[in-house]
N, C-alpha and C positions, 0 to 999 in steps of 0.2 A: 311342106316341112322342110326347107331347104338345108345345102349340106353344113353350115355351121352350126345349125340345131340339130343336126343328127348327133353332130360328135360331142357338144358341149353339153348338152343336158344328162347325158351318160355319163360324163365326166363328174359334173356336180353332184348327181345322186349319189359316186363313188364317193367325191369328199365330203358330204354330209355324213356319208350312212359313217365313213372312219372319225369323224369326229365325236359319235354318240346322236346327232342330230334326227330331226324330220324334213322333208319337206314337203308336211302340211304348216301351211297359215297360221299362227299364232292371233288370237285374241287380243286385241289391243285398246278393248274398253270395255267397262262391267256388265253394259247391255252382253256383249258377247261373252262373256264368261260366263253371266248367267243363263244362257241360251244353253252352252256348251254344258249345264250342269255343275259346273264349280259350286263347291260349297261353301257358303261365309263362314270362316272361321269361327268358333264358339268365342266370346269374351270369357276374360280370366274373372272366376270368382271371386266376389267383392262383399267382403266381411263388412254388415250393418249392425251395430247396435241399437235396439229398437223399444225405445220404452214406450209401454202403453198404462192410461192412468186410470183404468178401471176394468174391474174382473166383472164381468156383466155380457150379458149377448150381444151389447154392439159390437164390442172386440172379435165375434165369431170368423171374420172374414180373412185377419190378420193369424189368428191361429189353426184355421184350416189349411189358408197357404203352406205352413209350414211344416203342417200333418200330413197333410196330401201331396208335398212334393214341388208345389206351384214355385215357391221361393229358388226352390234347387237346381229348377229345369231353365229356370230366366239367371241364371249365373248367381244367385244373390244368398250368400251364408247369413239369414236372418238370426240375433241373438237376441231374443223377444225377453224384456224385463218389464216386470212391475214396477210403475213408479207412480206413487200418487202425484195429483195434478198439483199439490203444492208445491213438490219440489220437483216437478218434470223439467220444466221451462228453464228452471236454474241450471238443471244438467246439461241439459242440449247447450244453452248458453255456455259453459263450462267446455263442453268440445266432449263429456263422457258420455253421451248421446251422438249418433246420426241423424234420426227423426225420432220424432216424439207425437204418439197419436195422444191428441189431449185436447181440451176444448179450445173455442175461440177465444171468450172473453179473455183468460189468463195471456194468451198470444198478445193480444189486443194490448191491454197493459202493458204486456213488456215493450212493445215498440213505442207504444205513447211516451212510455220512459226513455226511451233513443235506440232499444236493440233494432235488430233489421233482421227479422225471421217473415219464415214463409210459408203461407198457407198455399197447398199444393194440391192439394183435396181434402173430400171430407166424408167418411164414410156411412154415418150417421146425422141428415140436416135438416132430423125434425127430434126437439125432442121426445125420448122413448120413456117419457116417465109414465106411472101409475102413482097418485097421491093418498098412501094411505094413512089411516088413523087409530088409535086404538077403541077397543069395546063401548070405552063411555062415551067418545066422542060420535054421537050418533048422524048429526049434519055437520053442516060448513059454517051454522051459527052458534053449537057446542065448541067447537074449537076456537072460539074467543078467549084469553086470556092462556093457552095452553103452551106450549115450547114443541118448537116446528125446529127441527134437525136440516141443517146445511153441510156442505166437507166443509167449506173455509168462505169466509168473506168474499167478494168478487169471484167465487170460481162458476164452473156452466150450474152448478146445482144449486145455488144459492141465485141465482137470476132466475132460473126455470123457477126456484119456487116463487118467488116475488111476482113474477109475470103471472104464473097459474093463480096465487090466491089472490092478486089483483081483480083478472078475469072473472072468478068466481065471488069476487065483493067482498075480499074481505083485505082488512088494509095491513100489509106486511109490518107496517112501520109502528102500527097502532095498536092493533086487531091481536097480535100477538109476539111472542116471545124467538126472535132466530137465534138459535144455537148451532153453532160451530161443531160437529162433532168427528170429520176426520172424513175414512173413505165411506164410498155408497157401502162397502159390507158392515163398518163401524154403523150406518145409519140403520139397516139391518137390526143389527142385535140393541141398538139403543130404542126403536121403535118394538121389540121383542119384550125389553126388558121393561118398558114404561119410561123407562128416562127422558125420554121425548113423547110425544103422543101424538104427533102428525108429521110426515117427509114424504120425499118423493123417493119408491120404489122402482124396482122391473125384476120382470120375471127372469129364471125362474124365483126367485126369492118371494117377491111380493104374493106371485101364489102359494108358495109355500106359509106367509104369513096368514093370509085367507083360512089355511085351513086350520092356524093355531088361536084362529077368532079375532083377527082384526079385518079391516074389510077398506076395500077404497072407496075414496070421496068423490074423486074427478080423474079421468083419462086424459095425461097430456098428450099423448102421442094421438089422439083421436083430432084431437085442433090442427094438427100438421102446423103447428106456426115454426117457422124456418129460426135454426140455430147452427152451430158447429159446434156438435156436440164430442166428435172423433175427426178433429181435422187432420191431415196430415203435415207436421209441420217439420219445417227445414231453417238453418242456417241459410241465410243467400251466399254468404260464401263459400260454404260447401257445397250449395245447390250450383253456382256459377262453375265451381271445378270439378263436380262429377255426374253431370246432365246424363249420360248413357247409364252410371248406375240405379241413380234416381230415378230414370224413365223405367227403367227395369222392375225398381219395386212397386211403382204404380202397374206396370201392366202385370204383376203380380196379385194385385188387390183386385182390378178390374177381373182379371181370369178367375179369382177365386168366387168374389160375388155370383159368376156367370155357371161357373159348376153347384156353389150351393144351392142353386134354383133346381135343378135337378138331383141333388143328393143331400134328400132329409136323412135316410141313415146313417151316412157319412156324417153330415154335422151334429146329429144325436148322439155318436158317439164322442166326436172332438167334444164339444160341450160336457160333455158327463165328467172326459177326462179333468177339463181347468176351469168346470164349475163345480167338482164335486158333489155331483149332484145325480144320485142312481135313477130316482122315480121316470123311464122312460115315458109317462103319459105328461108329467108335468115339463118335462124339456121336448116333449112335441108341443105342447101350446106354444113352448118358448122357442121354437123354430119360425112356427104361424105366427107369431107376433113380432122377430126380429124382422124374416123377410119382406116384411111390411116399412121396416126402417130403409133399409141398404137400396139406393138406387145402382140401377146400372152403371150409369156415369159418375163418380163421385164426385164432382164439381162444387169448387169453393165460391159462393157466393157474396158480395157485398150486404143482401138483406139477411143473408144469416147470420150477421153480426149487427143488426140493429136494437134488438132487447140490451146486446151488451152494451150499444154506444149509448143508449138511452139511460139504463142503471148504473152503469160505472160516471158516464159524464156527468152526472147529475152532481157527485163530491168531486170530480177530475177535471178540470179541463182542457187538459192537453187528453184526454182521451172524447172529450164533445166535440173538440176542433181538429183531430185527427184524420187525416182520409185513409179508411177502411182498403180503398182499392190499389192501396201502392203494396198491403202485404200478401196481394191476391197471384197467382201464377195459373192460367188455364190450363197452361200448353201441355202439360205432363199427358193430362188425362185425354186433351183435344189428340194428342199423337196416338194415344191407346184407341181411342175411339175410331178414328183415320184408318185403324190396321184392320178393325171390327173385333177387337177382344171379347165388346162385351158381348159377341154373339158366339156362344162355344160350338 
């Protein structure tokens, strides 16, 4: 060290110290900051009003994410609201909710009419239904001439009913009377009262109906037919302006499904509260049924809308000619997958 250095360095140290600084070099890039252990600031909590269209086992990942604090850990304040499928699309288009968990057929119809909704995920990509019938309907042939309940014309349950009956050799337009009865809870009540003689239901309510003397004619879930039964639906304008918030919402859903696979007791506790069913044996069967519905990575795919296009497109040219790929965005699920969030 030369004479200048011996004099200059102590003086520099004194000046830096006097100014409250440090002689330690400062990291000037994110990688250096990460190596040094600097924490990433937590994002501000975002309030999301989330509508869900059915009180059924398919909603379990959303309820679980709220109950177990998964939304909160991802800085999402999720206000969950039951909104029947017939009004949920109207609510999201009006900006009353930011996310709607509902059917792909209703979303497709809205877009074909000029809306710009986006399916960013699909928690239930197969028909989650059992076709239940009253005691006098012992076979599918006995169903002819009877009333079959659906939620509303053009709904996912309506399309599922038509697809299922057709596959079983029953013409839904000629052999039965299709009756709109409202929500899935209304359908259960109508089956119980005998107002309808057949209709799609799901555990735990289908299990309760069996105990009351009704019986299943066929199980649609076992057919593994693709559908958007519980899609994650957002307005494109909201999605574009709030991508980090929507990403954290999707992250929460992926993490919730992963956690559910290891927490049967916790899932049963959540279902007991949300479904208002106290029989744990029935809820255990419902959990087993439900866990065959949820994919680890809930991608929304074009083939899941094929039945909707076929059924709705038969009477609606705009639906028939609509390019369903325009309403799909896989980027949020892919981001969660790239970060391994489906592997707890």
